[in-house]
C-alpha positions in Angstrom: 166.5 76.9 45.2 162.7 76.9 45.4 162.8 78.9 48.6 165.0 81.7 46.9 162.6 81.8 43.9 159.6 82.1 46.2 161.3 84.8 48.2 162.0 86.8 45.2 158.5 86.4 44.0 157.0 87.4 47.2 159.3 90.5 47.5 158.4 91.7 44.0 154.7 91.3 44.8 155.0 93.2 48.0 156.8 95.9 46.2 154.0 96.0 43.5 151.3 96.3 46.1 153.2 98.9 48.0 153.8 100.9 44.9 150.3 100.6 43.7 148.9 101.8 46.9 151.3 104.8 47.2 150.9 106.0 43.6 147.2 105.6 43.2 145.2 108.9 44.2 141.7 108.8 45.5 139.6 108.1 42.5 136.3 109.5 41.7 133.2 107.3 41.9 130.4 107.8 39.5 126.8 106.7 40.0 124.3 106.7 37.2 120.7 107.7 37.9 117.7 106.5 35.9 114.1 107.3 36.6 110.7 106.9 34.8 109.0 110.2 34.7 105.4 110.8 35.3 105.1 114.4 34.2 107.9 114.3 31.4 108.1 112.0 28.3 110.2 108.9 29.0 112.9 109.1 31.6 115.2 111.4 33.6 118.8 110.4 33.7 121.8 111.6 35.6 125.3 111.1 36.7 126.5 111.9 40.3 130.3 112.1 40.6 131.8 111.6 44.0 135.3 111.7 45.5 136.7 109.8 48.5 133.4 107.9 48.8 132.9 104.2 49.7 129.6 102.8 48.5 127.1 102.5 51.6 128.8 105.4 53.7 126.8 108.5 54.4 127.3 111.3 51.8 128.7 114.6 52.7 129.3 117.9 50.7 133.1 117.0 50.8 132.2 113.9 48.5 130.5 116.0 45.9 132.2 116.6 42.6 129.2 117.1 40.1 125.8 116.1 39.2 124.3 116.3 35.7 120.6 115.6 35.2 118.5 115.5 32.0 115.0 114.9 30.8 112.9 116.2 28.0 111.8 119.3 30.1 114.7 119.8 32.7 118.4 119.6 32.4 121.2 120.9 34.5 124.7 120.4 35.8 125.9 121.2 39.4 129.4 121.6 40.4 128.9 122.6 43.9 126.0 122.0 46.5 124.9 123.6 49.7 124.0 120.3 51.3 124.1 116.6 50.4 122.5 113.8 52.4 121.8 110.2 52.0 123.8 107.1 51.0 124.4 105.0 48.0 125.1 101.3 48.2 125.8 100.5 44.5 122.4 99.7 43.0 118.7 100.2 43.4 116.5 102.9 44.8 118.2 105.0 47.4 117.7 108.2 49.5 119.8 111.0 48.1 119.0 114.8 48.4 120.9 118.1 47.7 120.5 121.4 46.3 122.7 124.1 45.0 122.9 126.7 42.2 119.0 127.1 42.2 118.4 123.4 41.6 117.3 120.7 44.0 117.3 116.9 43.5 115.7 114.2 45.6 115.4 110.5 45.2 113.9 108.3 47.9 114.4 104.7 49.0 111.0 103.7 47.7 112.0 104.8 44.2 110.2 108.2 43.8 112.3 111.0 42.7 111.7 114.8 42.1 114.4 117.3 40.6 113.3 120.9 40.1 114.7 124.4 40.2 113.8 127.3 42.5 113.1 130.1 40.1 116.5 132.0 40.4 117.9 130.2 37.3 115.5 131.6 34.7 113.0 129.3 33.1 112.2 126.6 35.7 110.6 123.3 35.4 110.3 120.1 37.6 110.2 116.4 37.0 108.4 113.8 39.1 108.5 110.0 39.0 107.7 106.9 40.9 110.3 104.5 39.8 114.1 105.2 40.0 117.4 103.5 40.8 121.0 104.3 41.1 123.8 102.1 39.8 127.6 102.2 40.3 129.0 103.1 36.9 131.9 101.0 35.7 135.1 102.7 36.0 138.4 102.8 34.1 141.5 102.6 36.2 143.4 105.9 36.6 146.7 106.4 34.6 148.8 105.9 37.7 147.3 102.6 38.5 148.0 101.4 35.0 151.7 102.6 35.4 152.0 100.9 38.7 150.7 97.6 37.3 153.0 97.7 34.3 156.1 98.6 36.4 155.1 95.9 38.9 154.7 93.2 36.3 158.0 94.4 34.7 159.8 94.0 38.1 158.1 90.7 38.7 159.2 89.4 35.4 162.7 90.8 35.7 163.2 89.2 39.1 162.0 85.8 37.8 164.4 86.0 34.7 167.5 87.0 36.6 170.3 84.4 36.2 170.7 82.0 39.0 174.1 81.8 40.5 174.8 78.9 42.6 178.0 78.2 44.5 180.0 75.2 43.7 182.1 73.8 46.3 185.0 71.5 45.6 
């Protein structure tokens, strides 16, 4: 009896894991940037959104979704880039460089950073700082993942609640 119950539980668990991996699309990964400006007041902040990226891997243009940067003298949003190099491990200073749409952004492993525009975008400015860091932004599960979890727990509960039939032999 215990063996049958364990088998039903393991079957439901395997179905849950299989369904979750099938239904979950590749999620976007957000990295928050924060740097202390030298030539602007306060700090520069940004968010880099990547797709199909595992922290620690080398960045490619295929990973890029968008980048938003803002300080008191410069702000922009990029939705495409001509190149993207570097790597983000999850937190701390990191080398990341890209340019596109008349803007360039660079942060370096020692913590320095420098975003600027090239002059083709109208009024241009640049920031410069010596201390910066990247951090992996907390994420909210995709709706498909929530659906898979609810369905899986429902199936698991149903399999545990089914009436137990035992054969009685005379």
